[in-house]
C-alpha positions as CSV (number, residue, x, y, z in Angstrom):
1,M,14.6,-100.3,-72.5
2,S,13.4,-97.1,-72.1
3,T,15.2,-93.9,-74.6
4,K,17.1,-91.7,-72.2
5,P,16.5,-88.5,-71.3
6,Q,18.2,-85.8,-72.6
7,N,19.7,-81.8,-70.7
8,I,18.9,-83.1,-66.8
9,N,18.7,-80.0,-65.4
10,I,19.6,-78.7,-61.8
11,N,19.5,-76.5,-59.3
12,Q,21.9,-73.8,-57.8
13,D,22.8,-76.4,-54.5
14,G,22.7,-79.5,-57.1
15,S,20.0,-81.0,-56.5
16,P,17.9,-82.2,-59.7
17,T,14.9,-80.0,-60.6
18,G,10.9,-81.8,-60.2
19,G,11.2,-82.6,-63.5
20,A,15.5,-85.0,-62.5
21,R,13.5,-85.9,-59.8
22,E,10.3,-87.7,-61.3
23,T,13.1,-88.8,-64.5
24,I,15.3,-90.3,-61.3
25,L,11.8,-92.1,-60.3
26,D,10.6,-93.7,-63.8
27,A,13.7,-94.9,-64.1
28,A,14.3,-96.4,-60.6
29,E,10.5,-98.5,-60.6
30,Q,11.1,-99.6,-64.4
31,L,14.4,-101.0,-62.7
32,F,12.7,-102.5,-59.6
33,A,9.6,-104.2,-61.5
34,E,12.9,-106.1,-64.2
35,K,15.6,-106.9,-61.5
36,G,14.2,-106.4,-57.7
37,F,15.6,-103.9,-55.3
38,S,19.2,-106.5,-54.8
39,A,20.0,-106.7,-58.7
40,T,19.6,-103.0,-59.4
41,S,23.0,-100.9,-58.7
42,M,22.6,-97.4,-58.2
43,A,24.8,-97.4,-61.0
44,N,22.4,-99.0,-63.4
45,I,19.6,-96.3,-62.5
46,A,22.0,-92.9,-63.2
47,K,22.6,-94.8,-66.8
48,E,19.2,-95.6,-67.3
49,S,17.8,-91.8,-66.2
50,G,21.0,-89.9,-67.7
51,T,22.4,-88.4,-64.2
52,S,25.1,-89.0,-62.1
53,K,25.2,-92.1,-58.2
54,P,25.8,-88.6,-56.7
55,L,23.6,-86.8,-57.3
56,I,20.6,-89.3,-56.8
57,H,22.2,-90.0,-53.5
58,H,22.3,-86.2,-53.2
59,H,18.2,-86.8,-53.3
60,F,17.1,-90.2,-52.1
61,G,19.8,-90.8,-49.7
62,S,20.3,-94.2,-50.6
63,K,19.3,-96.8,-52.8
64,R,16.8,-98.0,-49.8
65,G,15.2,-94.1,-49.8
66,L,15.0,-94.0,-53.8
67,Y,13.6,-98.0,-53.7
68,D,10.6,-96.5,-51.1
69,A,10.3,-93.1,-52.8
70,A,9.4,-95.0,-56.2
71,R,7.2,-97.5,-54.3
72,E,5.3,-94.8,-52.4
73,R,4.6,-92.5,-55.5
74,L,3.4,-95.7,-57.3
75,V,1.2,-96.5,-54.5
76,G,0.2,-92.7,-53.3
77,Q,-2.1,-92.3,-57.0
78,L,-4.5,-95.0,-56.1
79,P,-6.8,-92.5,-55.1
80,S,-6.3,-90.7,-58.1
81,F,-8.2,-93.6,-59.6
82,E,-11.6,-93.4,-57.4
83,V,-14.0,-94.7,-59.9
84,G,-17.1,-92.5,-58.6
85,E,-17.8,-90.5,-55.5
86,K,-18.4,-91.8,-52.5
87,G,-22.5,-91.8,-52.4
88,D,-23.2,-91.4,-56.0
89,N,-25.0,-94.5,-55.7
90,E,-23.3,-96.9,-53.5
91,G,-27.1,-97.7,-51.9
92,T,-26.0,-101.1,-52.2
93,A,-23.7,-104.0,-52.1
94,E,-23.0,-104.5,-55.9
95,A,-22.2,-100.8,-56.2
96,L,-20.3,-100.5,-53.7
97,V,-18.6,-102.8,-54.3
98,G,-18.4,-102.3,-57.9
99,N,-16.8,-98.9,-57.6
100,G,-14.3,-100.2,-55.3
101,L,-13.3,-103.5,-57.7
102,R,-13.5,-101.4,-60.7
103,T,-10.9,-98.2,-58.8
104,L,-8.5,-101.3,-58.5
105,T,-8.4,-102.8,-61.5
106,A,-7.9,-99.3,-63.1
107,F,-5.0,-98.7,-61.0
108,L,-3.4,-102.0,-61.4
109,K,-3.9,-101.7,-65.5
110,A,-2.0,-98.1,-65.3
111,H,0.5,-99.5,-62.7
112,H,1.8,-102.6,-63.5
113,R,4.7,-102.0,-62.1
114,L,3.3,-102.2,-58.8
115,I,2.4,-105.7,-58.8
116,R,6.0,-106.7,-60.4
117,I,7.6,-104.9,-57.1
118,T,6.0,-106.9,-54.7
119,A,7.3,-109.4,-56.1
120,W,10.4,-108.8,-55.9
121,A,9.9,-107.9,-53.1
122,H,8.9,-111.2,-51.6
123,L,11.4,-113.3,-53.6
124,E,13.9,-111.1,-51.8
125,G,12.4,-111.5,-47.8
126,G,10.3,-108.3,-48.1
127,D,7.6,-109.9,-46.5
128,G,7.7,-108.4,-44.2
129,E,8.4,-104.4,-44.5
130,G,5.5,-101.7,-42.8
131,L,3.0,-100.1,-44.7
132,T,4.2,-96.9,-46.6
133,I,2.3,-94.0,-45.7
134,E,0.2,-93.3,-48.5
135,Q,-0.5,-97.6,-48.0
136,T,-2.3,-96.5,-44.7
137,L,-4.4,-93.9,-45.7
138,I,-5.5,-96.0,-48.5
139,F,-6.1,-98.3,-46.3
140,S,-7.9,-96.3,-43.2
141,L,-10.5,-94.6,-46.7
142,V,-11.8,-97.9,-48.0
143,T,-12.5,-99.6,-44.1
144,E,-14.0,-96.6,-42.8
145,R,-16.5,-97.5,-46.2
146,I,-17.0,-100.5,-45.9
147,R,-17.7,-99.7,-42.3
148,E,-20.3,-97.1,-42.4
149,A,-21.9,-99.6,-45.5
150,Q,-22.4,-101.9,-42.6
151,D,-23.7,-98.9,-39.9
152,A,-26.5,-98.4,-43.0
153,G,-27.7,-101.5,-43.3
154,I,-26.0,-102.9,-46.2
155,V,-23.3,-105.6,-46.1
156,R,-22.6,-108.1,-43.4
157,K,-21.1,-107.0,-40.3
158,D,-19.6,-110.7,-39.0
159,I,-17.0,-110.3,-41.0
160,P,-14.0,-107.0,-39.3
161,P,-14.1,-104.2,-42.1
162,A,-10.1,-104.8,-42.6
163,A,-10.7,-108.6,-43.5
164,M,-13.7,-107.6,-46.5
165,M,-11.3,-105.0,-48.2
166,L,-8.2,-107.7,-48.3
167,M,-11.0,-110.3,-50.0
168,L,-12.0,-108.4,-52.2
169,G,-8.8,-106.7,-53.1
170,G,-7.3,-109.8,-53.4
171,M,-9.2,-111.4,-55.9
172,V,-8.5,-108.3,-58.0
173,Y,-4.6,-108.4,-57.5
174,F,-4.4,-112.6,-57.4
175,Y,-6.0,-112.1,-61.3
176,H,-3.3,-108.9,-62.5
177,E,-0.5,-111.1,-60.9
178,Y,-1.2,-114.2,-63.3
179,Q,-3.5,-112.5,-65.8
180,G,-1.6,-114.6,-68.6
181,M,-2.9,-117.8,-67.8
182,F,-6.3,-116.8,-66.1
183,R,-7.1,-115.0,-69.2
184,E,-6.4,-117.8,-71.5
185,L,-7.9,-119.9,-69.2
186,L,-11.5,-118.2,-69.6
187,S,-11.7,-117.5,-72.8
188,G,-10.7,-121.3,-73.2
189,E,-11.7,-121.7,-77.2
190,N,-14.0,-118.0,-77.9
191,E,-11.9,-115.7,-80.0
192,Q,-11.5,-112.5,-77.8
193,S,-9.8,-109.7,-76.9
194,K,-7.9,-109.3,-73.4
195,E,-10.4,-106.5,-72.5
196,A,-13.2,-108.6,-73.7
197,V,-12.2,-111.4,-71.3
198,D,-10.7,-108.6,-68.1
199,D,-14.2,-107.3,-68.5
200,A,-16.3,-109.9,-68.1
201,Y,-14.0,-111.5,-65.0
202,L,-14.4,-108.4,-64.0
203,D,-18.2,-107.8,-63.6
204,Q,-18.4,-112.0,-62.9
205,M,-16.0,-111.3,-59.8
206,I,-18.1,-108.2,-58.3
207,R,-21.8,-110.1,-59.0
208,M,-20.1,-113.2,-56.7
209,A,-18.1,-110.4,-54.3
210,A,-21.6,-108.8,-53.4
211,A,-24.2,-111.9,-53.4
212,G,-21.4,-112.9,-50.7
213,I,-21.4,-109.6,-48.6
214,D,-25.0,-108.5,-48.9
215,L,-26.2,-108.3,-46.2
216,N,-30.4,-108.3,-47.5
217,N,-29.2,-111.1,-49.5
218,M,-28.4,-112.7,-46.7
219,N,-31.3,-112.5,-45.0
220,N,-33.3,-113.7,-47.5
221,L,-31.1,-117.1,-47.6
222,Q,-31.5,-116.8,-43.6
223,K,-35.4,-116.8,-44.2
224,E,-35.0,-119.7,-46.7
225,F,-33.9,-121.9,-44.0
226,E,-35.9,-121.0,-41.6
């Protein structure tokens, strides 16, 4: 349980200041990750944030509005985790894949609650929820970079960019969803730190994925079988 904030400030119209709004979102994010949407009440969030239900309703409208705002805030922070600027070293499939998967890994480590919130949404029947504006924008940017790499002859064209993005991202997301179990499986009897296990898996995943989408690698394989 986090320490409850003190001295919440409000504007003259009764709405929370920027700091109070973030405090409410912080509390909501924590509780939605711990208990899911259904089991989290506005009273729980008001108590955890040190505010009041009327104040939360005034700013977010409803629990659903607050939930959506918390979710969008999490996903919206992904662009700030850009590991390398486009064009820096993306002339190879391994550089392209490594840049993207390291970005996603850094994001999930910093925002591990997103996985729990998403898992709760699935358990509560929210699988059909649409993409947020932020998710739509991020997916659009990533698929465009893959499409450009395809046009440049760096990666294979027989897999649609959106499908390729989901396959690559899914490997990272799945690992982080079951990280504790997979770390034990990967480390075996070797005494390794969690960070060492994670880094080794990421490096191996990047090499394997890059080999699978590298157009030059595909061409070389085809020549071997001709």
